[in-house]
C-alpha positions as CSV (number, residue, x, y, z in Angstrom):
1,X,-14.7,0.4,74.5
2,X,-14.4,-3.1,75.9
3,X,-17.1,-5.7,75.5
4,X,-17.2,-8.6,78.0
5,X,-19.3,-11.7,77.6
6,X,-19.5,-14.3,80.4
7,X,-20.5,-17.9,80.0
8,X,-20.4,-21.1,81.9
9,X,-22.9,-20.5,84.7
10,X,-25.6,-23.0,85.6
11,X,-27.1,-25.2,88.2
12,X,-24.9,-27.5,90.2
13,X,-25.1,-29.5,93.4
14,X,-23.2,-28.6,96.5
15,X,-19.6,-29.9,96.2
16,X,-19.7,-29.6,92.4
17,X,-17.6,-27.5,90.1
18,X,-18.2,-24.9,87.3
19,X,-15.8,-23.0,85.2
20,X,-16.8,-19.5,84.2
21,X,-15.4,-17.8,81.1
22,X,-15.3,-14.1,80.1
23,X,-14.3,-13.2,76.6
24,X,-13.1,-9.7,76.0
25,X,-13.0,-7.7,72.8
26,X,-12.4,-4.1,71.8
27,X,-9.0,-3.5,73.5
28,X,-5.7,-5.3,73.8
29,X,-6.5,-7.9,76.4
30,X,-3.1,-7.9,77.9
31,X,-3.6,-4.2,78.9
32,X,-6.5,-5.1,81.1
33,X,-6.7,-6.1,84.7
34,X,-9.6,-8.5,85.1
35,X,-11.9,-9.2,88.0
36,X,-14.8,-11.4,89.0
37,X,-17.6,-10.1,91.3
38,X,-20.9,-11.6,92.3
39,X,-24.3,-10.4,93.5
40,X,-26.8,-12.6,95.4
41,X,-30.4,-11.6,95.7
42,X,-30.9,-8.8,98.1
43,X,-27.2,-8.3,98.6
44,X,-24.6,-5.9,97.3
45,X,-22.2,-6.8,94.6
46,X,-19.1,-8.3,96.2
47,X,-15.5,-9.0,95.1
48,X,-14.6,-12.5,94.3
49,X,-11.2,-12.4,92.6
50,X,-8.9,-10.4,90.4
51,X,-5.9,-11.1,88.2
52,X,-3.3,-8.5,87.2
53,X,-1.7,-8.0,83.9
54,X,1.3,-9.8,85.3
55,X,-0.8,-12.8,86.2
56,X,-0.8,-12.5,90.0
57,X,-4.2,-12.9,91.7
58,X,-6.0,-12.4,94.9
59,X,-9.3,-13.8,96.3
60,X,-12.0,-13.0,98.7
61,X,-11.6,-15.0,101.9
62,X,-14.9,-16.8,101.3
63,X,-13.6,-18.4,98.1
64,X,-9.9,-18.8,98.8
65,X,-8.8,-22.3,98.3
66,X,-11.8,-23.2,96.2
67,X,-11.8,-20.8,93.3
68,X,-9.0,-20.2,90.8
69,X,-8.8,-17.2,88.4
70,X,-6.6,-17.4,85.3
71,X,-6.2,-15.6,82.0
72,X,-5.3,-16.6,78.5
73,X,-4.1,-13.5,76.7
74,X,-3.9,-15.4,73.4
75,X,-7.7,-16.1,73.7
76,X,-8.6,-12.8,75.2
77,X,-10.3,-14.7,78.0
78,X,-10.4,-14.8,81.8
79,X,-11.6,-17.9,83.6
80,X,-12.9,-18.6,87.1
81,X,-12.7,-22.2,88.1
82,X,-15.0,-22.9,91.0
83,X,-14.7,-26.1,93.0
84,X,-16.3,-27.3,96.2
85,X,-19.3,-25.1,95.5
86,X,-21.7,-24.2,98.3
87,X,-25.2,-22.9,98.3
88,X,-23.8,-19.6,99.6
89,X,-22.0,-19.2,96.3
90,X,-25.3,-18.8,94.5
91,X,-25.3,-15.5,92.7
92,X,-25.0,-13.7,89.4
93,X,-21.3,-13.6,88.6
94,X,-19.9,-10.6,86.7
95,X,-16.7,-10.2,84.8
96,X,-15.0,-6.7,85.0
97,X,-12.1,-5.0,83.3
98,X,-9.9,-2.2,84.2
99,X,-8.3,-0.6,81.2
100,X,-4.7,0.7,81.1
101,X,-4.1,-1.0,84.4
102,X,-0.6,-1.0,85.8
103,X,1.4,-4.2,85.5
104,X,0.7,-5.4,89.1
105,X,-2.6,-3.7,89.7
106,X,-5.0,-5.8,91.8
107,X,-8.3,-4.1,92.5
108,X,-10.9,-5.3,95.0
109,X,-13.2,-2.3,94.6
110,X,-15.8,-2.4,91.9
111,X,-15.4,1.3,91.4
112,X,-11.9,0.7,89.9
113,X,-13.3,-1.2,86.9
114,X,-14.3,0.5,83.7
115,X,-16.3,-2.3,82.0
116,X,-18.7,-5.0,83.0
117,X,-20.2,-8.0,81.5
118,X,-23.9,-8.8,81.6
119,X,-23.5,-11.5,84.2
120,X,-24.0,-15.3,84.4
121,X,-26.2,-17.1,86.9
122,X,-24.7,-19.7,89.2
123,X,-27.0,-21.7,91.4
124,X,-25.8,-24.2,93.9
125,X,-28.4,-26.6,95.3
126,X,-28.0,-28.2,98.7
């Protein structure tokens, strides 16, 4: 079992920044591929970004150039640095983990992930 705990959400004005953190426990963190998803009210959960075990990453087009995902295997934590935030970024952000992922695995589909955090609210005011 993997436990994921997100933190760092909050209320920010448009153009501002936030950094989300997701602390993992229960498995060797370096064996996990990690992802961030978000869900706005009345909308389906959508892919934001993912980082492989090797450290390569991909992003949704809507956040490319503004968000940066990173991982610190020594701290068992994945981060999402969010800059130039827009009201459209308002959502609950979820951290997800794929266990026993291949070294270069990059998954956009939520169905590929085995574990989820409880979510953290991000609200961007205009």
